[in-house]
C-alpha positions as CSV (number, residue, x, y, z in Angstrom):
1,M,140.1,160.1,26.4
2,E,140.6,159.9,30.2
3,R,144.3,158.8,29.7
4,N,144.8,161.9,27.4
5,R,143.2,164.2,30.0
6,I,145.6,162.8,32.7
7,K,148.6,163.4,30.5
8,L,147.7,166.9,29.8
9,E,147.2,167.6,33.6
10,F,150.6,166.3,34.1
11,L,152.0,168.5,31.4
12,V,150.3,171.6,32.8
13,H,151.6,170.6,36.3
14,D,155.1,170.3,35.0
15,L,155.0,173.9,33.8
16,K,155.1,175.2,37.4
17,V,158.8,174.5,38.0
18,P,160.2,176.1,34.9
19,L,157.8,179.2,35.4
20,A,159.0,179.4,39.0
21,V,162.7,179.4,37.8
22,I,161.9,182.1,35.2
23,E,160.2,184.2,37.7
24,A,163.0,183.9,40.3
25,G,165.6,184.8,37.8
26,L,163.8,187.9,36.5
27,L,163.3,189.1,40.1
28,S,167.0,188.5,40.9
29,L,168.0,190.7,38.0
30,L,165.6,193.4,38.9
31,Q,166.2,193.4,42.8
32,K,169.8,192.5,43.1
33,T,171.6,194.9,40.9
34,D,174.6,194.9,43.4
35,K,175.2,191.4,42.4
36,Y,174.3,191.4,38.7
37,G,174.9,194.9,37.7
38,P,172.9,198.1,37.1
39,L,170.0,198.1,34.6
40,T,169.1,200.9,32.1
41,D,165.6,202.1,32.2
42,K,164.9,200.2,28.9
43,Q,166.3,197.1,30.3
44,T,164.2,197.5,33.5
45,K,160.9,197.9,31.5
46,V,161.6,194.8,29.4
47,L,162.3,192.7,32.4
48,E,159.2,194.0,34.3
49,R,157.1,193.2,31.3
50,A,158.6,189.7,31.2
51,L,157.9,189.2,34.9
52,R,154.3,190.4,34.5
53,N,153.6,187.9,31.8
54,T,155.4,185.2,33.7
55,I,153.0,185.8,36.6
56,V,150.0,185.9,34.3
57,T,151.2,182.4,32.9
58,R,151.6,181.0,36.3
59,T,148.1,182.1,37.4
60,L,146.7,180.4,34.3
61,V,148.5,177.3,35.0
62,N,147.1,177.3,38.6
63,D,143.7,178.0,37.3
64,V,143.7,175.2,34.9
65,L,145.0,172.8,37.7
66,E,142.2,174.1,40.0
67,L,139.6,173.4,37.3
68,G,141.0,169.9,36.9
69,R,140.7,169.2,40.6
70,S,137.2,170.7,40.6
71,S,136.1,168.5,37.7
72,A,137.5,165.4,39.5
73,G,135.2,166.3,42.5
74,I,138.0,167.6,44.8
75,V,136.9,170.4,47.2
76,N,139.3,171.4,49.8
77,K,137.4,173.3,52.5
78,Q,139.3,175.3,55.0
79,N,138.8,178.3,57.3
80,F,140.0,181.6,56.0
81,E,139.3,185.3,56.8
82,T,137.2,187.2,54.5
83,A,139.6,190.2,54.8
84,R,142.5,188.0,53.7
85,F,140.9,186.6,50.7
86,I,139.7,189.9,49.4
87,G,142.8,191.9,50.2
88,E,145.2,189.3,48.7
89,T,143.1,189.0,45.6
90,L,143.1,192.7,45.0
91,I,146.9,192.8,45.5
92,E,147.3,190.0,43.1
93,I,145.1,191.7,40.4
94,F,146.7,195.1,40.7
95,D,150.3,194.0,41.0
96,L,150.0,193.4,37.3
97,S,148.1,196.6,36.3
98,D,148.6,199.3,38.9
99,H,151.6,198.5,41.2
100,A,151.2,201.6,43.2
101,L,147.7,200.7,44.1
102,A,148.7,197.2,45.0
103,E,151.4,198.6,47.4
104,E,148.8,201.0,48.9
105,I,146.4,198.0,49.6
106,R,149.3,195.9,51.0
107,G,150.0,198.5,53.6
108,Q,146.3,198.9,54.8
109,K,144.9,197.1,57.8
110,F,141.4,198.5,58.3
111,L,138.3,198.2,56.0
112,P,137.5,202.0,55.8
113,E,140.9,202.9,54.6
114,L,140.8,200.2,51.8
115,K,137.2,201.5,50.7
116,Q,138.6,205.0,50.4
117,T,141.6,203.9,48.4
118,L,139.5,201.8,45.9
119,A,136.9,204.6,45.6
120,R,139.7,207.0,44.3
121,R,140.1,204.5,41.5
122,G,136.5,204.3,40.7
123,I,135.9,201.0,42.6
124,S,133.3,200.8,45.4
125,L,133.5,197.9,47.8
126,D,130.3,197.1,49.9
127,I,130.8,194.8,52.7
128,R,129.8,194.8,56.5
129,E,132.6,195.1,59.0
130,D,131.4,191.8,60.7
131,L,131.7,189.8,57.6
132,W,135.0,191.5,56.8
133,S,136.5,190.0,60.0
134,R,134.6,186.7,59.8
135,Q,136.1,183.2,59.2
136,L,134.7,181.4,56.2
137,C,134.7,177.7,55.5
138,L,135.0,177.2,51.7
139,D,137.5,176.1,49.1
140,E,139.6,179.3,49.2
141,S,141.4,178.6,45.9
142,K,138.3,178.3,44.0
143,V,136.6,181.3,45.6
144,R,139.7,183.4,44.7
145,Q,139.7,182.3,41.1
146,I,136.0,183.2,40.9
147,F,136.4,186.6,42.4
148,R,139.6,187.4,40.4
149,N,138.1,186.4,37.0
150,L,134.9,188.4,37.6
151,L,136.8,191.5,38.7
152,N,139.3,191.3,36.0
153,N,136.4,191.2,33.5
154,A,134.7,194.2,35.0
155,L,138.0,196.3,35.1
156,K,138.5,195.5,31.4
157,Y,135.1,196.5,30.2
158,R,134.2,199.3,32.6
159,K,133.9,202.9,31.4
160,N,134.5,204.6,34.8
161,R,133.2,202.5,37.7
162,V,133.2,199.0,39.2
163,A,131.1,198.0,42.2
164,L,131.9,195.1,44.5
165,G,129.5,193.6,46.9
166,V,130.1,190.9,49.4
167,E,127.6,189.6,51.9
168,A,126.4,186.4,53.8
169,R,122.8,185.7,53.1
170,D,120.5,182.7,53.2
171,R,123.6,180.6,54.4
172,C,125.5,181.5,51.2
173,L,128.4,183.7,50.5
174,C,127.0,186.2,47.9
175,I,129.5,188.1,45.7
176,S,128.4,190.6,43.1
177,V,130.6,192.4,40.6
178,S,129.1,195.2,38.4
179,D,130.6,197.5,35.7
180,D,129.3,200.4,33.7
181,G,130.5,199.2,30.4
182,E,128.6,198.6,27.1
183,G,126.7,195.6,28.5
184,I,126.0,192.1,27.1
185,P,122.9,191.7,24.9
186,A,120.5,189.0,26.2
187,S,121.1,186.8,23.1
188,Y,124.7,186.3,24.2
189,H,124.1,185.5,27.9
190,R,124.7,181.9,27.5
191,K,127.4,182.0,24.9
192,I,129.8,184.1,26.9
193,F,130.1,181.0,29.3
194,E,131.5,178.8,26.6
195,C,135.2,178.2,26.4
196,Y,137.0,180.6,24.1
197,F,133.8,182.3,22.8
198,Q,134.4,185.7,21.4
199,M,132.1,188.2,19.8
200,D,132.4,189.1,16.2
201,M,135.1,191.6,15.9
202,K,132.9,193.6,13.4
203,T,130.2,194.2,16.1
204,D,130.2,197.0,18.6
205,H,129.5,194.7,21.5
206,C,132.3,194.8,24.0
207,V,132.3,191.5,25.5
208,R,135.2,190.0,23.5
209,G,137.7,187.9,25.4
210,H,135.7,186.6,28.3
211,G,136.8,183.2,27.0
212,L,138.0,180.6,29.4
213,G,137.7,182.9,32.3
214,L,133.9,182.9,32.7
215,A,133.7,179.3,31.4
216,G,136.0,178.4,34.3
217,V,134.1,180.5,36.8
218,L,130.8,178.7,36.0
219,V,132.4,175.3,36.4
220,L,133.9,176.1,39.8
221,I,130.6,177.7,41.0
222,E,128.6,174.6,39.9
223,D,131.0,172.2,41.5
224,M,130.5,174.0,44.9
225,G,126.9,173.7,44.5
226,G,126.4,177.4,43.8
227,E,124.8,179.5,41.1
228,L,125.7,182.5,38.9
229,V,123.2,185.1,37.7
230,L,124.0,187.6,34.9
231,D,122.0,190.9,34.8
232,S,123.0,192.9,31.7
233,D,121.8,194.4,28.3
234,M,123.3,196.7,25.8
235,G,124.1,200.1,27.3
236,K,123.4,199.1,30.8
237,G,126.7,197.5,31.9
238,A,126.9,194.1,33.5
239,T,126.3,192.5,36.9
240,F,127.6,189.1,37.9
241,T,126.2,187.7,41.0
242,V,127.5,184.5,42.6
243,K,125.9,182.5,45.4
244,I,128.1,179.9,47.1
245,P,126.7,177.7,50.1
246,L,128.5,178.2,53.2
C-alpha cells in the first residue's frame, strides 16, 4: 500500500512539467500574436478556456502534492505577510472567474481600497489594519489552500453575499467564510467532509460538489493542529470557521 502511494505521488508530481509546457504554449499564442499570427475572437475564446482549465488542473496537482506532504508530517513554516497571502489568493481565484476584478485587486496597495472593490462584488472583508500588515509564521501553502477552497465554495453556493473574516485571537489565526446560500442540513455536516461526497441530485440541497476540497481542507487544518467548525442549516447559509495555532 505504501509503495503504491509513493508511485501515485511521483505520477502526480510528473504532471507538473507537461502542464507548465501547455500553459506556456497557450500564453504564447495569446500574447505573442506578432510572432504566431493574429487570432479570431472564436480562437481567442477557445485558447482562453483551455488556459483556464490548465491553470485549474495545475492547482489541483499542487493541492494533491500538498496533501501528500501534510499526511507525511511535513510542515514548512515561514514568515509571510497577511496582506500578501490574502491578496494573492484572491487574485488566483478571480483570475479564473472574473479577470477584471483580479486585475483591479492586483493594482491595489491599501486595505480600504480592497474592501471597497470586494464590496461592489458582494464580498465583505473584515480584518484589522494591524493584522493586515502583520507577519505570520505558518505553512503558507497550506493556509492558502484552505482559504482558497473555502472561498471558492462560498462563491459557488452564495445567493448574493459572501463574508470573509480574518483575525488573530487566542494565539490562533482565525478565518471565517460565510455565504447566504441554501445552507447545509445538520444531518450532512459530517458527510460533506468525506472525499467525493455529493448530495443526491434529486434533492434540493445545494451542497453538491464540495468533494475533495473540503476533505482536503480538514486534513490540512488537523495536520497543523487546528480545528474547523461548521455553522449551517437549511435556508440559513453556511459559515466555516478555521482556527490555526500561530
